[in-house]
C-alpha positions as CSV (number, residue, x, y, z in Angstrom):
1,M,0.0,0.0,0.0
2,K,1.4,3.4,-1.1
3,L,0.2,6.0,1.3
4,D,-0.5,9.6,0.3
5,I,0.1,11.7,3.3
6,E,-2.3,14.4,2.1
7,K,-5.2,11.9,1.5
8,D,-4.7,8.6,3.2
9,L,-4.0,9.4,6.9
10,L,-7.1,8.9,9.0
11,Q,-6.0,11.5,11.6
12,S,-4.0,14.6,11.4
13,E,-0.5,13.6,12.7
14,I,2.3,11.8,10.9
15,P,2.9,8.6,12.9
16,T,5.9,8.9,15.2
17,N,7.9,6.7,17.7
18,K,6.8,9.2,20.4
19,W,3.3,7.6,20.3
20,L,4.8,4.3,21.6
21,V,4.6,3.1,25.2
22,K,7.4,0.7,26.2
23,D,7.4,-2.2,28.6
24,D,9.0,-0.3,31.4
25,N,5.6,1.5,31.7
26,K,4.0,-1.4,33.6
27,K,1.0,0.7,34.6
28,I,-0.2,0.7,30.9
29,I,1.5,-2.2,29.3
30,R,0.8,-4.7,32.1
31,S,-2.9,-3.6,32.7
32,T,-6.0,-5.3,31.3
33,S,-7.8,-3.2,28.7
34,V,-11.5,-2.5,29.0
35,N,-14.0,-3.2,26.3
36,V,-15.4,-0.4,24.2
37,A,-19.0,0.3,25.2
38,D,-20.4,0.7,21.7
39,P,-18.0,-0.4,18.9
40,A,-20.4,0.7,16.2
41,N,-20.5,4.3,17.6
42,L,-17.1,5.2,18.9
43,K,-16.5,8.3,21.0
44,P,-14.1,10.8,19.3
45,E,-11.2,9.8,21.6
46,E,-11.8,6.1,20.8
47,E,-12.0,6.8,17.1
48,L,-8.7,8.7,17.3
49,I,-7.0,5.7,19.0
50,M,-8.1,3.3,16.3
51,Q,-7.1,5.8,13.6
52,R,-3.6,6.1,15.1
53,L,-3.2,2.3,15.2
54,I,-4.1,2.0,11.5
55,D,-2.0,5.0,10.4
56,F,1.0,3.9,12.4
57,T,1.0,0.4,11.0
58,R,0.3,1.4,7.4
59,Y,2.9,4.2,7.5
60,S,5.5,1.9,9.1
61,Q,5.1,-0.6,6.2
62,D,5.6,2.1,3.5
63,P,9.3,2.0,2.6
64,I,9.1,5.3,0.7
65,L,7.6,7.4,3.4
66,N,9.3,5.5,6.3
67,K,12.9,5.5,5.1
68,E,15.4,3.4,7.1
69,D,17.8,6.4,7.2
70,G,14.9,8.8,8.2
71,K,15.1,10.9,11.3
72,D,12.2,9.1,13.0
73,Y,12.3,5.7,11.4
74,L,9.5,3.4,12.6
75,R,10.2,-0.3,12.9
76,P,7.7,-1.9,10.4
77,A,4.7,-3.3,12.3
78,V,2.4,-6.1,11.4
79,G,0.1,-5.2,14.2
80,L,-0.3,-2.6,17.0
81,A,-2.6,-2.7,20.1
82,A,-4.1,0.2,21.9
83,P,-2.0,-0.1,25.1
84,Q,1.1,0.3,22.9
85,I,0.0,3.9,22.2
86,G,-1.1,4.6,25.8
87,A,-4.8,3.5,25.8
88,N,-6.1,0.5,27.8
89,L,-8.9,-0.2,25.4
90,N,-9.6,-3.5,23.8
91,M,-8.5,-2.5,20.3
92,F,-5.8,-3.6,17.8
93,F,-5.0,-3.3,14.1
94,A,-3.2,-5.9,12.0
95,R,-2.1,-5.7,8.4
96,F,-0.7,-8.6,6.4
97,E,1.0,-7.6,3.1
98,Y,-0.1,-10.5,0.9
99,T,-1.7,-8.2,-1.7
100,E,-1.1,-4.7,-3.0
101,E,-3.9,-3.4,-0.8
102,G,-3.0,-5.6,2.2
103,E,-5.2,-7.8,4.3
104,E,-6.4,-5.7,7.2
105,Y,-8.3,-6.1,10.5
106,A,-9.1,-3.3,12.9
107,M,-10.5,-5.2,15.8
108,I,-12.6,-3.9,18.8
109,N,-13.5,-6.1,21.8
110,A,-11.9,-9.1,20.1
111,K,-11.7,-12.4,22.0
112,I,-10.6,-16.0,21.3
113,I,-13.6,-18.4,21.5
114,A,-11.7,-21.5,20.5
115,K,-8.2,-22.7,19.9
116,S,-6.3,-25.8,18.8
117,E,-4.1,-27.9,21.0
118,Q,-1.5,-27.9,18.2
119,I,1.3,-25.5,18.8
120,V,3.0,-23.2,16.3
121,A,5.9,-20.7,16.7
122,L,8.1,-18.5,14.6
123,E,11.5,-20.2,14.3
124,D,13.3,-16.9,14.8
125,G,11.1,-15.8,17.7
126,E,8.9,-12.7,18.0
127,G,9.5,-9.0,18.4
128,C,7.5,-6.1,19.6
129,L,7.5,-2.3,19.3
130,S,7.0,-2.0,23.0
131,V,10.1,-4.0,23.8
132,E,13.2,-1.9,23.2
133,V,15.6,-4.9,23.1
134,D,14.2,-8.0,21.5
135,R,14.1,-11.1,23.8
136,E,15.3,-14.2,22.0
137,G,13.5,-17.5,22.2
138,I,10.6,-19.6,21.0
139,V,7.1,-18.3,21.7
140,P,4.6,-21.2,21.6
141,R,1.1,-20.2,20.3
142,A,-2.0,-22.1,19.3
143,Y,-1.8,-23.1,15.6
144,K,-5.5,-22.3,15.0
145,I,-7.8,-19.8,16.8
146,I,-11.3,-18.6,16.3
147,V,-11.8,-15.0,17.1
148,E,-15.0,-12.9,17.6
149,G,-15.1,-9.1,17.6
150,Y,-16.1,-6.0,15.8
151,D,-14.2,-4.9,12.7
152,Y,-13.9,-1.1,12.5
153,L,-13.1,-1.3,8.8
154,T,-16.1,-3.3,7.7
155,K,-18.4,-2.0,10.5
156,K,-19.5,-5.6,11.2
157,N,-19.3,-8.1,14.0
158,V,-17.0,-10.8,12.6
159,Q,-15.9,-14.3,13.4
160,L,-12.5,-15.2,12.0
161,T,-10.7,-18.5,11.8
162,L,-7.0,-17.9,11.8
163,R,-4.1,-20.3,11.3
164,Q,-0.3,-20.2,11.4
165,Y,1.2,-16.7,11.0
166,R,-2.2,-14.9,11.2
167,S,-3.0,-16.8,14.4
168,I,0.4,-15.9,15.9
169,V,-0.1,-12.2,15.1
170,F,-3.6,-12.1,16.5
171,Q,-2.6,-13.8,19.7
172,H,0.3,-11.4,20.1
173,E,-2.0,-8.4,19.8
174,L,-4.8,-9.9,21.8
175,E,-2.4,-10.5,24.7
176,H,-1.4,-6.8,24.8
177,N,-5.0,-6.2,25.9
178,I,-4.7,-8.5,28.9
179,G,-1.3,-7.1,29.9
180,K,0.9,-9.9,28.5
181,L,4.0,-9.8,26.3
182,Y,5.5,-12.3,24.0
183,Y,8.5,-13.0,26.2
184,D,6.2,-14.2,29.0
185,H,5.9,-17.4,27.0
186,I,9.6,-18.0,26.4
187,N,11.1,-20.9,28.5
188,N,13.3,-19.3,31.1
189,D,15.7,-22.3,31.4
190,D,16.0,-23.0,27.6
191,P,14.7,-20.1,25.5
192,W,14.9,-22.2,22.3
193,F,13.1,-25.2,23.7
194,I,10.6,-26.9,21.4
195,Q,8.6,-30.0,21.7
196,K,8.7,-32.6,18.9
197,D,5.1,-32.0,17.8
198,W,5.4,-28.2,17.6
199,I,5.3,-26.6,14.1
200,L,7.9,-23.9,13.4
201,I,7.3,-21.4,10.6
């Protein structure tokens, strides 16, 4: 997706690293987010939070606008949750670049209603914009999840069945809204521990 700063930003500010809240701010990052009272009719401050989540992620994935040698280079994000920009609301945005337009989900009040026993993990581990120095290790996740919530982009209640990478990303973002971080799942004694039946991607 090629962003036009004049037309495509949903809110008025160019995304910046100053928006991000790090994991040393335990009051926000480790708190449980509250559900939005009326996802179909967001309050102005709730709308702004969702718009910032969308704008930050889209902007961070645009290599022309977000140049690596830029003054305020943003680490490219696949997803971003509201606590990461200072709001303990049950919201997150995820964007997968499988097509030119991208596959996007702007979730409000999302929750997992079912998950598989099969475990999947990224073979190189996970990272996070709220974690300044990446923690190395295997992060076991459910291979398949079913998620319910309200999608801000389609203005509909949705039920999504997600597998492999999509499942990992959704679990990572969902856990931000219950005060958990990816490195909470890493084995303290052996960070690269895997069981024989786990799937690595």
